[in-house]
PAZAPA-4460 file (N, C-alpha, C; in steps of 0.05 Angstrom, whole numbers, plus 32768, in hexadecimal, padded with zeros to 4 digits):
% residues 281
    n_x    n_y    n_z   ca_x   ca_y   ca_z    c_x    c_y    c_z   seq   type   mol
   80C7   7F7C   7DD5   80DE   7F76   7DE3   80F3   7F61   7DDD     1      M     A
   8100   7F68   7DDE   811A   7F58   7DCC   8129   7F4C   7DE8     2      A     A
   8127   7F2B   7DE7   8137   7F25   7DF9   814F   7F0D   7DF6     3      V     A
   8167   7F18   7DFC   817B   7F09   7DFB   8178   7EE6   7E0C     4      Q     A
   8173   7EED   7E23   817C   7ED6   7E31   8167   7ED9   7E4D     5      D     A
   8153   7EC2   7E53   814A   7EC4   7E68   8149   7EA5   7E75     6      I     A
   8158   7EA7   7E95   8150   7E8E   7E9F   813F   7E91   7EBF     7      Q     A
   812F   7E7F   7EC0   8115   7E7D   7ECF   8128   7E66   7EEA     8      N     A
   8119   7E70   7F02   8123   7E57   7F14   810B   7E5D   7F22     9      Y     A
   8102   7E45   7F32   80E8   7E4E   7F3F   80E3   7E31   7F53    10      S     A
   80D9   7E36   7F6B   80D9   7E26   7F82   80BE   7E27   7F87    11      Y     A
   80A7   7E14   7F82   8092   7E0B   7F81   807F   7E29   7F81    12      Q     A
   8089   7E38   7F6B   806D   7E47   7F6A   806D   7E61   7F78    13      N     A
   8080   7E5F   7F97   8083   7E73   7FAB   809A   7E83   7FAA    14      I     A
   80AE   7E7D   7F9D   80CA   7E8B   7F9D   80D7   7E86   7F81    15      F     A
   80DE   7E96   7F72   80EA   7E98   7F5D   8100   7EB2   7F52    16      S     A
   8113   7EAA   7F46   8124   7EB6   7F3B   8129   7EB7   7F1B    17      L     A
   8123   7ECF   7F13   8129   7ECF   7EF9   8140   7EE8   7EEE    18      Q     A
   8151   7EE1   7ED7   816A   7EE8   7ECD   815E   7EF5   7EB0    19      T     A
   815E   7F0C   7EAD   8153   7F18   7E93   8170   7F26   7E89    20      V     A
   8169   7F2E   7E6E   817E   7F3E   7E5B   8170   7F43   7E47    21      Q     A
   8169   7F61   7E44   815D   7F6E   7E27   816F   7F77   7E14    22      F     A
   8169   7F7A   7DF9   817D   7F87   7DEB   8176   7F99   7DDC    23      E     A
   815D   7FA0   7DE0   8150   7FBC   7DDE   813C   7FCE   7DED    24      E     A
   8136   7FE7   7DE6   8123   7FF4   7DFC   810C   7FE6   7DFD    25      L     A
   8105   7FE2   7E17   80E4   7FD1   7E16   80D5   7FEF   7E24    26      C     A
   80BD   7FEE   7E1A   80A8   7FFC   7E27   808D   7FEC   7E36    27      V     A
   8082   7FF1   7E46   806A   7FE4   7E49   8059   7FFB   7E5F    28      V     A
   803C   7FFE   7E4F   8035   8015   7E5C   801C   800B   7E6B    29      N     A
   8013   7FEF   7E66   8000   7FE7   7E77   800C   7FE2   7E9D    30      S     A
   7FFF   7FE9   7EAD   8008   7FE9   7EC4   7FFC   7FCC   7ED3    31      P     A
   800A   7FC1   7EE2   8001   7FA7   7EE6   8005   7FA5   7F11    32      Q     A
   7FF7   7F98   7F1A   7FF1   7F94   7F35   800A   7F7B   7F3E    33      Q     A
   8014   7F8E   7F51   8029   7F6F   7F62   801A   7F62   7F6F    34      I     A
   801E   7F44   7F66   8011   7F34   7F7F   802A   7F22   7F8F    35      D     A
   803F   7F2D   7F88   804D   7F1E   7F9E   8066   7F2D   7FA8    36      Q     A
   8075   7F25   7FB6   808F   7F3E   7FC0   80A3   7F38   7FA4    37      Y     A
   80AE   7F4F   7F9A   80BD   7F4D   7F86   80D4   7F60   7F8F    38      K     A
   80F2   7F54   7F83   8105   7F65   7F82   8112   7F66   7F67    39      V     A
   8112   7F7F   7F5F   8119   7F80   7F3B   8142   7F8D   7F48    40      F     A
   8155   7F7F   7F39   816F   7F8E   7F3E   8179   7F92   7F1C    41      W     A
   817B   7FA6   7F12   8185   7FAF   7F00   81A0   7FB3   7EFE    42      I     A
   81B2   7F9D   7EF7   81C9   7FA1   7F02   81D5   7FB5   7EE6    43      K     A
   81C8   7FB4   7ED2   81D6   7FC3   7EB7   81C2   7FD0   7EA9    44      E     A
   81B8   7FE8   7EB0   81A5   7FF0   7E98   8193   800C   7EA0    45      G     A
   8182   8017   7E96   8179   8039   7E9E   8159   802D   7E99    46      K     A
   8149   803A   7EA2   812D   8042   7E9A   8119   804D   7EAD    47      G     A
   8102   8047   7EA7   80EE   805C   7EBB   80D7   8047   7EC7    48      R     A
   80D6   8042   7EDC   80C1   8031   7EEA   80AB   8049   7EF7    49      Y     A
   808F   8041   7EF4   807F   8046   7F06   8074   8036   7F18    50      N     A
   8076   8041   7F39   806A   802F   7F4A   8056   803A   7F57    51      I     A
   8041   802D   7F5C   802D   803C   7F66   8028   805E   7F62    52      D     A
   802A   805F   7F42   8023   8079   7F39   8037   808D   7F3E    53      F     A
   804D   8088   7F4A   8060   8098   7F51   807D   8091   7F35    54      K     A
   8088   80A3   7F28   809D   809D   7F18   80B8   8098   7F22    55      S     A
   80CB   8088   7F17   80EA   808D   7F20   80FC   8085   7F0E    56      Y     A
   810F   808F   7F0B   8123   8089   7EF9   8136   807A   7F00    57      F     A
   8142   8063   7EF8   815D   8057   7EFE   8172   8059   7EEA    58      F     A
   818D   8055   7EF3   819E   804D   7ED9   81B0   803D   7EF0    59      E     A
   81B5   8023   7EE2   81CE   8013   7EF0   81CB   800E   7F0F    60      D     A
   81D2   7FF5   7F11   81D3   7FE9   7F2F   81BE   7FF9   7F42    61      G     A
   81A5   7FF0   7F3A   818B   7FF5   7F52   8182   7FDA   7F56    62      V     A
   8176   7FDA   7F6B   8160   7FC6   7F75   813F   7FD5   7F7A    63      L     A
   812D   7FCB   7F70   8119   7FCF   7F79   8105   7FBC   7F8A    64      F     A
   80FD   7FCA   7F9F   80EE   7FB1   7FAD   80CE   7FC0   7FAF    65      F     A
   80BC   7FA7   7FA9   80A0   7FAA   7FA4   8092   7F99   7FB5    66      L     A
   807C   7FA3   7FC0   8069   7F8E   7FD5   8056   7F87   7FC1    67      S     A
   8041   7F71   7FC7   8024   7F6E   7FC3   8019   7F83   7FC1    68      P     A
   8007   7F84   7FAA   7FF7   7FA0   7FA6   7FFE   7FB2   7F9B    69      G     A
   8010   7FBA   7F99   8020   7FCE   7F8E   801C   7FD0   7F74    70      Q     A
   8019   7FE5   7F67   8012   7FE8   7F46   8032   7FEF   7F3B    71      V     A
   8037   7FE5   7F23   8051   7FE1   7F17   8045   7FE4   7EF4    72      F     A
   805A   7FF6   7EEF   805A   7FF9   7ED1   8077   8001   7EC8    73      S     A
   807F   7FFB   7EAB   8096   8005   7EA4   808E   801D   7E8E    74      V     A
   809B   8033   7E91   80A0   8049   7E7C   80AE   803D   7E66    75      D     A
   80C9   803F   7E70   80D9   802F   7E5E   80F1   8023   7E6D    76      S     A
   8104   8013   7E5E   8115   8007   7E6A   812A   7FF9   7E56    77      E     A
   8148   8000   7E5A   815A   7FF2   7E45   8169   7FE1   7E58    78      K     A
   8168   7FCB   7E57   817A   7FB8   7E72   8186   7FAD   7E5C    79      I     A
   81A6   7FA4   7E6A   81B4   7F92   7E62   81BE   7F76   7E72    80      K     A
   81B3   7F79   7E92   81B4   7F6B   7EA2   81A1   7F6B   7EB7    81      E     A
   818E   7F5F   7EBF   817C   7F5E   7ED4   817A   7F3F   7EE0    82      A     A
   816D   7F4A   7EFE   8161   7F2D   7F09   8147   7F35   7F16    83      Y     A
   8135   7F22   7F19   811F   7F29   7F25   8118   7F13   7F35    84      Q     A
   8115   7F16   7F56   8110   7F03   7F68   80EB   7F0A   7F72    85      L     A
   80DD   7EF2   7F6A   80CA   7EF6   7F7E   80BC   7EDC   7F8E    86      S     A
   80AD   7EE5   7FA5   80A9   7ED5   7FBA   808F   7EE1   7FC0    87      F     A
   8087   7EC9   7FD4   8069   7ECD   7FE3   806B   7ECA   7FFA    88      T     A
   8059   7ED8   8003   805C   7ED4   8027   805A   7EBE   802D    89      R     A
   804E   7EA7   8020   8055   7E83   802A   8075   7E84   802B    90      D     A
   8082   7E8C   8017   80A0   7E88   801C   80A8   7E96   8030    91      F     A
   80A5   7EB2   8027   80B2   7EC3   8043   80A4   7EDF   8046    92      Y     A
   8098   7ED7   8063   808C   7EF1   8067   8099   7F06   8074    93      C     A
   8097   7F1B   8069   80A3   7F38   806D   809F   7F3A   808E    94      I     A
   8081   7F3F   8091   807B   7F43   80AD   8084   7F30   80CA    95      Q     A
   807E   7F17   80BC   808D   7F02   80D8   80AD   7F07   80DB    96      T     A
   80B7   7F08   80C6   80D6   7F0C   80C7   80E2   7F27   80CB    97      H     A
   80D3   7F38   80D2   80D2   7F5A   80D9   80E9   7F5D   80EC    98      D     A
   80E1   7F4C   8107   80F3   7F50   811C   8108   7F45   8118    99      A     A
   8112   7F33   8103   812B   7F29   80F9   813F   7F35   80E2   100      E     A
   812E   7F46   80CF   8139   7F53   80B4   8139   7F73   80BA   101      V     A
   811F   7F7B   80C6   8118   7F92   80C7   8113   7FA3   80AA   102      S     A
   8107   7F96   8094   8109   7F9D   807A   80EC   7FA5   8074   103      C     A
   80D7   7F9F   808B   80BE   7FA8   8080   80BD   7FC8   8087   104      N     A
   80B8   7FD8   8076   80B6   7FFB   807A   80CF   8008   806A   105      G     A
   80E3   7FEA   806A   80FD   7FFC   805E   80FE   7FF5   8044   106      V     A
   80F9   7FD7   803F   80FC   7FD3   801C   80E5   7FCD   8014   107      L     A
   80D2   7FC0   8029   80B3   7FB5   8015   80A4   7FCA   802B   108      F     A
   808C   7FD0   8022   8079   7FDD   8033   808C   7FFE   8039   109      N     A
   809A   8000   8025   80AF   8017   8028   80A1   8034   8038   110      N     A
   80B1   803C   8050   80A6   804F   8058   80B7   8069   8056   111      I     A
   80C6   8062   8041   80E3   807C   803D   80E2   8086   8020   112      Y     A
   80CC   807F   8017   80C6   8086   7FF9   80D1   807B   7FDF   113      E     A
   80F0   8079   7FE5   80F8   8074   7FD1   80F9   8052   7FD2   114      T     A
   80EF   8044   7FBA   80E8   8025   7FBD   8103   801B   7FB1   115      P     A
   811D   8023   7FB4   8130   801A   7FA4   814B   801B   7FB7   116      F     A
   8164   800A   7FB2   8179   8010   7FBD   818A   800C   7FA6   117      V     A
   81A0   801A   7FAE   81BA   801E   7F95   81D2   8019   7FA3   118      V     A
   81D8   7FFF   7FA8   81F6   7FF3   7FB0   820F   7FF8   7F9F   119      P     A
   8226   7FFB   7FB2   823E   8002   7FA7   8246   7FEF   7F9C   120      S     A
   8261   7FF0   7F8B   8270   7FDB   7F83   8271   7FBF   7F90   121      E     A
   827B   7FC3   7FA9   8282   7FA6   7FB6   826A   7FA4   7FC4   122      K     A
   8255   7FAE   7FD2   823B   7FA7   7FD5   8226   7F96   7FBE   123      E     A
   822D   7F9C   7FA7   822C   7F94   7F92   8237   7F79   7F88   124      T     A
   8253   7F75   7F94   825A   7F58   7F95   824F   7F42   7FA6   125      Q     A
   8249   7F4F   7FBC   8240   7F3E   7FD2   8223   7F36   7FCB   126      K     A
   8213   7F48   7FC2   81FA   7F40   7FB8   81F9   7F2D   7F9F   127      L     A
   8209   7F30   7F8E   8210   7F19   7F7D   8215   7EFF   7F84   128      D     A
   8227   7F02   7F99   822F   7EE6   7FA4   821B   7ED7   7FAF   129      F     A
   8202   7EE6   7FBB   81EE   7ED9   7FC5   81DD   7EC9   7FB1   130      I     A
   81DF   7EDE   7F99   81C7   7ED7   7F86   81D1   7EB9   7F79   131      F     A
   81EE   7EBC   7F71   81FA   7EA6   7F67   81F5   7E8C   7F7C   132      Q     A
   81FC   7E92   7F95   81EB   7E76   7FA3   81D2   7E6D   7FA3   133      N     A
   81BF   7E86   7F9A   81A0   7E84   7F9D   81A3   7E6D   7F7F   134      L     A
   81AF   7E76   7F65   81AC   7E65   7F4B   81B6   7E47   7F59   135      I     A
   81D0   7E49   7F63   81D9   7E2E   7F6C   81C4   7E1E   7F7B   136      E     A
   81B4   7E2A   7F89   81A6   7E1D   7F9B   8189   7E13   7F89   137      E     A
   8183   7E23   7F7F   816A   7E1D   7F69   8172   7E00   7F56   138      F     A
   818A   7E01   7F50   8196   7DEC   7F3D   8198   7DD4   7F46   139      E     A
   81A0   7DD3   7F61   81A4   7DBA   7F70   818E   7DA7   7F73   140      L     A
   817A   7DB6   7F7F   8162   7DAC   7F87   8165   7D96   7F9C   141      E     A
   817B   7D9C   7FB2   8182   7D86   7FC6   816E   7D88   7FDD   142      E     A
   816C   7D79   7FF1   815B   7D77   8002   815B   7D8F   8018   143      T     A
   8148   7D9A   8024   814C   7DAD   8037   8149   7DCB   8022   144      A     A
   8147   7DC7   800C   8149   7DDC   7FF5   813C   7DF7   8002   145      Q     A
   8120   7DF0   8009   8111   7E05   8015   811C   7E1B   8023   146      Y     A
   8129   7E10   803A   8139   7E1F   8053   8155   7E27   8042   147      D     A
   8161   7E1C   802F   8177   7E2D   8026   816B   7E46   8018   148      M     A
   815B   7E41   8005   8153   7E54   7FF3   814B   7E6F   8008   149      L     A
   8136   7E6C   801C   812D   7E7A   802F   8148   7E90   8038   150      Q     A
   815E   7E7E   803F   816F   7E80   804F   8180   7E99   8041   151      S     A
   8187   7E99   8026   8192   7EA2   8015   817F   7EBE   800F   152      L     A
   8164   7EBA   800F   8152   7ED0   800A   8159   7EE3   801E   153      L     A
   8155   7EDD   803B   8157   7EED   8054   8175   7EFE   804D   154      K     A
   818A   7EF3   8044   81A1   7EF0   8044   819F   7F0F   8035   155      Q     A
   8191   7F0C   8019   8198   7F25   8007   8186   7F36   8012   156      F     A
   8170   7F3A   8021   815B   7F4C   802F   816C   7F51   8043   157      I     A
   817D   7F49   8051   8185   7F54   806B   81A1   7F64   8066   158      V     A
   81AE   7F5E   804C   81C3   7F72   8040   81B7   7F87   8032   159      Y     A
   819E   7F80   802A   8191   7F9A   8015   818E   7FAD   802C   160      S     A
   8180   7FA8   803F   8172   7FBB   8058   818B   7FCA   8064   161      V     A
   81A3   7FBF   8068   81BD   7FC7   806F   81C7   7FE4   805C   162      R     A
   81C3   7FD4   8045   81CB   7FEF   802A   81BB   7FFE   802E   163      I     A
   819D   7FFE   802F   818A   8017   802C   818B   802B   8047   164      K     A
   8190   801C   805E   8192   802C   8077   81AD   803B   8074   165      K     A
   81C1   802E   806C   81DA   8043   806A   81DE   8055   8055   166      E     A
   81CC   8051   8038   81CD   805F   8024   81B9   807D   802C   167      K     A
   81A0   8076   8036   818B   8089   8046   8194   8093   805F   168      D     A
   81A3   808A   806B   81AE   8091   8089   8198   8093   8096   169      V     A
   8186   8078   8099   816C   807B   80A9   8179   807A   80C8   170      V     A
   8178   808D   80D9   8178   808C   80EF   8168   807D   8104   171      K     A
   8171   806E   8115   815C   8061   8125   8156   8075   813E   172      E     A
   8147   8083   813C   8138   8096   814D   811D   8099   8157   173      S     A
   8119   80A4   8169   80F7   80A1   8177   80E5   80A7   815A   174      V     A
   80EF   80BA   814D   80D9   80BF   8137   80DC   80AF   8122   175      E     A
   80F3   80A3   8118   80F2   808E   8103   80DF   8077   810F   176      T     A
   80E5   806D   8128   80D6   8056   812D   80B8   805D   812B   177      K     A
   80B3   8079   8139   8097   807D   813D   808F   807E   811F   178      L     A
   8099   808A   8104   8090   8087   80F1   8087   8071   80E6   179      F     A
   809C   8055   80E9   8094   803F   80E1   8081   8033   80EE   180      K     A
   807D   803E   810C   8064   802B   8118   8048   8038   810E   181      D     A
   804E   8056   8108   8032   8065   80FF   802F   8055   80E0   182      F     A
   8046   8054   80CC   803D   804B   80B3   802C   8031   80B4   183      S     A
   8036   801E   80C5   8033   8009   80C2   8011   8007   80C8   184      L     A
   800A   8014   80E0   7FF6   8017   80ED   7FDD   801E   80DB   185      L     A
   7FED   8036   80CB   7FDB   8045   80B4   7FD6   8029   809D   186      V     A
   7FEE   8012   8099   7FE1   8005   8080   7FD2   7FE8   808E   187      E     A
   7FCA   7FEC   80A5   7FC0   7FD5   80B2   7FA0   7FE3   80B2   188      Q     A
   7F9F   7FF9   80B0   7F7E   8009   80BE   7F7A   8024   80A8   189      N     A
   7F88   801F   8095   7F81   803A   8081   7F5F   8035   807C   190      F     A
   7F5B   801D   8075   7F3D   8020   8068   7F26   8021   807A   191      K     A
   7F31   8023   8096   7F18   8029   80A8   7F22   8045   80BF   192      K     A
   7F35   8049   80BE   7F42   8063   80CD   7F49   8079   80B9   193      I     A
   7F3D   808D   80BD   7F46   80A2   80AC   7F58   80BA   80B5   194      H     A
   7F4E   80BC   80CE   7F57   80D3   80DF   7F74   80D4   80EF   195      R     A
   7F80   80E2   80EE   7F95   80E7   8101   7F94   80DE   811B   196      V     A
   7F83   80E5   8126   7F76   80DD   8142   7F7A   80C4   814A   197      T     A
   7F6B   80B6   8136   7F70   8095   8137   7F86   8084   8142   198      G     A
   7FA2   8092   812E   7FB5   8084   812A   7FCA   808C   8141   199      Y     A
   7FC2   80A8   8150   7FCC   80B4   8165   7FC2   80A3   817B   200      A     A
   7FAE   809E   817E   7FA3   8099   8198   7FB0   8078   8198   201      Y     A
   7FAE   806F   8187   7FBC   8055   818A   7FDE   8052   818F   202      R     A
   7FE4   8065   818B   8003   806B   818E   800A   8077   81A5   203      L     A
   7FF6   8079   81B9   7FFC   8086   81CA   8002   80AC   81CC   204      G     A
   8000   80B6   81B4   8000   80CF   81B4   7FEB   80E9   81AA   205      L     A
   7FEB   80FD   81B7   7FD9   810C   81A2   7FDB   8111   8181   206      S     A
   7FCB   811B   8178   7FD0   811F   8153   7FE4   8139   8155   207      P     A
   7FE8   8146   8165   7FF9   815F   8163   800F   8152   8164   208      K     A
   8015   8146   8184   8030   8131   8183   8041   8126   8170   209      S     A
   802D   8116   8163   802F   8107   814D   8036   8117   8138   210      L     A
   8032   8127   812A   8031   8137   8117   8053   8148   811B   211      T     A
   8053   814F   8133   8070   815A   813F   8084   8145   813B   212      K     A
   8083   8136   8146   8094   811B   8143   80A1   8114   8129   213      H     A
   8085   8115   8111   8091   8111   8102   809C   8128   80E7   214      L     A
   8095   813B   80F0   80A1   8151   80E5   80BC   8152   80E8   215      Q     A
   80CA   814F   80F8   80E8   8146   8101   80F6   813A   80F6   216      K     A
   80E5   8126   80E5   80F6   8117   80D2   80EE   811F   80B5   217      I     A
   80DF   812F   80A9   80DB   813B   8095   80C6   812F   8086   218      G     A
   80B7   811E   808E   80A3   810A   8085   8088   811E   807A   219      T     A
   8078   810E   806D   805B   811D   8069   8050   8122   807E   220      E     A
   803E   812F   8082   802C   812A   809F   801C   8115   80A0   221      T     A
   8015   8109   80B3   8004   80F5   80BE   7FEA   80FB   80AF   222      P     A
   7FE1   810E   80A7   7FCB   8111   809C   7FC9   8109   807B   223      S     A
   7FE2   8114   806E   7FE4   8112   8054   7FF0   80F1   804C   224      D     A
   8004   80EA   8066   7FFE   80D1   8065   7FEE   80BB   805A   225      F     A
   7FD6   80BF   8074   7FC2   80B0   8071   7FAE   80B3   8058   226      I     A
   7FAD   80C4   8053   7FA2   80D5   8037   7FAF   80C8   8019   227      K     A
   7FC3   80C6   801E   7FD7   80BB   8002   7FD3   80A3   7FFE   228      N     A
   7FD0   808C   8017   7FD2   8078   8022   7FB6   8067   8011   229      R     A
   7F9E   807F   8022   7F83   8077   8011   7F83   8078   7FF3   230      I     A
   7F8F   8090   7FE8   7F8E   8096   7FCD   7F95   807D   7FB9   231      I     A
   7FB0   8076   7FC4   7FBF   8062   7FB6   7FB3   8043   7FB6   232      T     A
   7FA4   8040   7FC7   7F92   8029   7FCC   7F78   802E   7FB7   233      E     A
   7F6D   8047   7FBD   7F56   804A   7FA6   7F60   8049   7F8E   234      A     A
   7F76   8050   7F85   7F80   804E   7F67   7F83   802D   7F5E   235      K     A
   7F8A   8021   7F72   7F8F   8007   7F6D   7F71   7FF3   7F6B   236      R     A
   7F62   8000   7F7E   7F44   7FF0   7F79   7F35   7FF8   7F5D   237      L     A
   7F38   8015   7F5A   7F2E   801B   7F40   7F39   8013   7F27   238      L     A
   7F52   8007   7F26   7F5F   7FFE   7F12   7F5F   7FDF   7F10   239      L     A
   7F59   7FCE   7F24   7F61   7FB6   7F25   7F48   7FA3   7F31   240      Y     A
   7F34   7FB1   7F36   7F1E   7FA8   7F41   7F05   7FB1   7F26   241      T     A
   7EF1   7F9D   7F2C   7ED5   7FA8   7F1E   7EC7   7FAF   7F29   242      D     A
   7ECE   7FBC   7F47   7EBD   7FC6   7F5C   7EAE   7FE3   7F4D   243      D     A
   7E9F   7FEB   7F50   7E8E   8005   7F4D   7E9D   801D   7F61   244      S     A
   7E9E   8035   7F59   7EA7   804A   7F64   7E9F   804A   7F84   245      I     A
   7E80   8043   7F86   7E77   8041   7F9B   7E7D   802D   7FAB   246      K     A
   7E84   8017   7FA1   7E8E   8000   7FAF   7EB0   8002   7FC2   247      Q     A
   7EC3   8015   7FAF   7ED6   801B   7FB3   7EDC   802F   7FC8   248      V     A
   7EC7   8043   7FCA   7EC6   8050   7FE3   7EB9   8044   7FFE   249      A     A
   7EAB   802F   7FFD   7EA0   801D   8011   7EB7   800E   8019   250      F     A
   7EC5   8003   8004   7EDA   7FF5   8010   7EEA   8006   801C   251      D     A
   7EF5   8016   8015   7F08   802E   8020   7EFE   803B   803F   252      L     A
   7EE9   8035   8048   7ED8   8045   805E   7ECE   805A   805C   253      G     A
   7EC7   805F   8041   7EB4   807B   803D   7E96   8073   803F   254      F     A
   7E89   807C   804A   7E6E   8079   804E   7E5E   8088   8039   255      N     A
   7E69   809F   8035   7E5D   80B0   8024   7E6E   80AD   8003   256      D     A
   7E62   809C   7FF3   7E70   809E   7FCF   7E7B   80B4   7FCD   257      P     A
   7E6A   80C9   7FCD   7E73   80E5   7FC6   7E86   80F0   7FCA   258      A     A
   7E83   80F0   7FEB   7E97   80FE   7FFB   7EB3   80EE   7FF1   259      Y     A
   7EB5   80D7   7FE8   7ECB   80C5   7FE0   7ED4   80D1   7FC8   260      F     A
   7EC1   80D8   7FB5   7ECE   80E7   7F99   7ED8   80FD   7F9C   261      S     A
   7ECA   8108   7FAF   7ED2   812D   7FB2   7EF1   8127   7FC2   262      R     A
   7EF6   8112   7FD2   7F15   8111   7FE2   7F22   8109   7FCC   263      F     A
   7F1A   80F0   7FB9   7F31   80E9   7FA5   7F3C   8103   7F96   264      F     A
   7F23   8111   7F88   7F26   8124   7F70   7F34   8138   7F7C   265      T     A
   7F37   8140   7F97   7F45   8158   7F9D   7F5E   8150   7FA6   266      K     A
   7F64   8136   7FA5   7F7F   8127   7FAC   7F8C   8126   7F92   267      A     A
   7F7E   811A   7F79   7F89   8110   7F60   7F87   812C   7F50   268      T     A
   7F71   8139   7F50   7F6E   8149   7F36   7F5D   8142   7F22   269      G     A
   7F55   812A   7F2B   7F41   8112   7F1D   7F32   810D   7F26   270      Q     A
   7F11   8105   7F1E   7F01   80F7   7F26   7F08   80D7   7F28   271      S     A
   7EFD   80C3   7F3C   7F00   80A9   7F37   7EFE   809F   7F1F   272      P     A
   7EE5   80A6   7F0F   7EDD   80A3   7EF6   7EEB   80AA   7EDA   273      K     A
   7EF8   80BB   7EE5   7F14   80C9   7ED2   7F28   80BF   7ED7   274      Q     A
   7F30   80B8   7EE7   7F49   80AE   7EF0   7F44   808A   7EE4   275      F     A
   7F30   807F   7EE5   7F2F   8065   7ED9   7F2E   8063   7EBE   276      K     A
   7F21   8077   7EB7   7F20   8077   7E96   7F3A   8080   7E8B   277      R     A
   7F45   8090   7E98   7F65   8090   7E8A   7F78   8086   7E8B   278      S     A
   7F73   8070   7E9A   7F84   8055   7E99   7F76   8040   7E89   279      Y     A
   7F62   8041   7E80   7F56   802E   7E70   7F55   8037   7E51   280      S     A
   7F63   804E   7E4C   7F66   805A   7E31   7F78   8048   7E22   281      L     A
***
């Protein structure tokens, strides 16, 4: 990786801003697990990123939003200008502030599938203004810096949510609210509740009614949503822990490791052992 310039700004290891410029193609084959919330803003460049084992091509002016626990790797990138924001739950908790900014399930822990936002030229100017204020605040190191930095981060997130909702035309309907409630419920319980019935009951619906509601907004079925969340976590555990396949099965709420292996193989086309081996080569 040939780097022209890197600038790092940090506040007590819980919030940081990095500006990066590359001068040639960069390839990173080894996936890594994200341990903080991250925002990648590729102002000028192109490439292909893998996020939770799905591939996304990007070109100029795109923002990626990643949550702790997600698996990230770079197939290729050729970047002229980019920024990276990183922050911990201690600095800004997405769940705690969701009532204010509504970013949970839209930008982070994304329920709308695409983990990126593409701002217009005018929107880019506004985001850039916030970034420049962030950099100035990092450099000042004045009193109440924590509050100022958090306020600027919140502005950036709120504006990104607005752009995302406008671009994806996310309608605030009964169905979209239900999908958000369902997806967050799955996030909290997928290791112990594997059946649609358990979630439908908590949402005050029958499994059939839940499925019909979600069909109206074109999402995957509740059953597939639960299955895919379990599989994603299984892949993370297989790659980033030393736990045995048996232990991974137990961690994910499977009493029978053999059944877990069949479940995983049917969903991915590889056994857990084969999957783990393919990433260790």
